[in-house]
Every structure is written in structure tokens, then in C-alpha cells.
C-alpha positions in Angstrom: -89.7 -55.4 9.7 -86.5 -56.7 8.1 -84.6 -53.8 6.5 -83.6 -51.0 8.9 -81.8 -47.8 7.9 -78.5 -47.6 9.9 -76.6 -44.4 10.6 -72.9 -44.7 11.4 -71.1 -42.2 13.6 -68.1 -40.9 11.5 -64.8 -41.4 13.2 -66.0 -43.9 15.7 -67.2 -46.8 13.6 -70.2 -47.4 15.9 -73.9 -47.4 14.8 -75.4 -44.1 15.9 -79.0 -44.8 15.1 -81.3 -47.5 13.6 -84.5 -46.7 11.9 -86.6 -49.9 11.5 -89.7 -50.1 9.3 -89.3 -51.3 5.8 -90.4 -54.9 4.9 -88.0 -55.2 2.0 -84.8 -53.5 0.8 -84.5 -49.7 1.0 -83.9 -48.3 -2.4 -83.6 -44.6 -1.9 -83.2 -41.9 0.8 -83.6 -38.1 0.7 -83.0 -35.4 3.4 -85.3 -32.4 3.6 -83.7 -29.1 2.7 -83.4 -28.1 6.4 -81.9 -31.6 7.3 -84.6 -32.3 9.9 -86.5 -35.0 8.0 -85.5 -38.1 6.0 -87.7 -39.8 3.4 -87.0 -43.4 2.6 -88.5 -45.6 -0.2 -88.2 -49.3 -0.7 -89.1 -52.3 -2.7 -92.0 -52.8 -0.3 -93.8 -49.8 -2.0 -93.6 -47.7 1.2 -92.4 -44.2 1.7 -91.5 -43.4 5.3 -90.7 -40.0 6.7 -88.4 -39.9 9.8 -87.5 -37.1 12.3 -83.7 -37.3 12.2 -83.2 -35.8 15.7 -85.5 -38.1 17.6 -85.4 -41.1 15.2 -89.2 -41.2 15.3 -91.3 -42.3 12.3 -93.5 -39.3 11.3 -95.6 -41.0 8.7 -95.8 -44.0 6.3 -97.2 -43.6 2.8 -98.2 -46.8 1.0 -98.6 -46.7 -2.8 -100.8 -48.9 -4.9 -97.9 -51.3 -5.7 -94.5 -51.4 -7.1 -91.2 -50.6 -5.6 -90.1 -47.0 -5.0 -87.4 -45.9 -7.5 -86.5 -42.5 -5.9 -87.7 -39.8 -3.5 -86.9 -36.1 -3.6 -88.0 -33.2 -1.3 -89.3 -30.0 -2.7 -86.6 -27.3 -1.9 -89.1 -24.9 -0.2 -91.2 -27.2 1.9 -92.2 -30.5 3.2 -93.5 -32.0 -0.1 -92.1 -35.3 -1.4 -91.9 -36.2 -5.0 -91.9 -40.0 -5.5 -91.2 -42.2 -8.6 -92.3 -45.8 -8.4 -92.2 -48.7 -10.8 -95.7 -49.6 -11.7 -97.6 -51.8 -14.1 -97.2 -49.2 -16.9 -93.6 -48.3 -16.3 -92.6 -45.3 -14.1 -95.2 -43.2 -12.3 -94.5 -39.8 -10.7 -96.6 -39.0 -7.6 -96.7 -36.2 -5.1 
């Protein structure tokens, strides 16, 4: 895994947390509405969901190909909307 997500502690300049996992560049991040989960998408076609408090990886979703353009959380629950670049342009997936 080559491309971790790094959190910096404001005011201290130190890295507070590292979330490893993506095999290529991370292209987008989105926090859930309650701030407990982070979804990340990358050029590797993966969507990863992280528990922010513990830093643990909750799940990895792998699409049929193409880099992830953006991720968004539904405002009322743990549902992620994903747009990826596919063979036929942009695809929207739930």
C-alpha cells in the first residue's frame, strides 16, 4: 500500500494519525454527517470507509474499474454516493 491518508494535529505540526490502504493516489475524502466515519476514494478504484476515532478500516469497496472521482455521504445515514470514471464517462453508484 503506497498512499496513506495522513492527519496532522493542528497547532503542533505533528502527524496525528496515518490511514494506510490505497494502492494509488487518494482523489477524494468525505466525512459522515456525524463525523465518525471517513470515506476515501482513489485512482486504484477503491472506496475505503474508516472509523476516525480508532483509525480502523471498516470496509473496502472495489468497483469494476476506473478511478473514483468523488464520494459523498447521505446526510441521514451511512450510505455513500460514489462517482467513478468508467469506460463510458462518469458513472454514479450507491
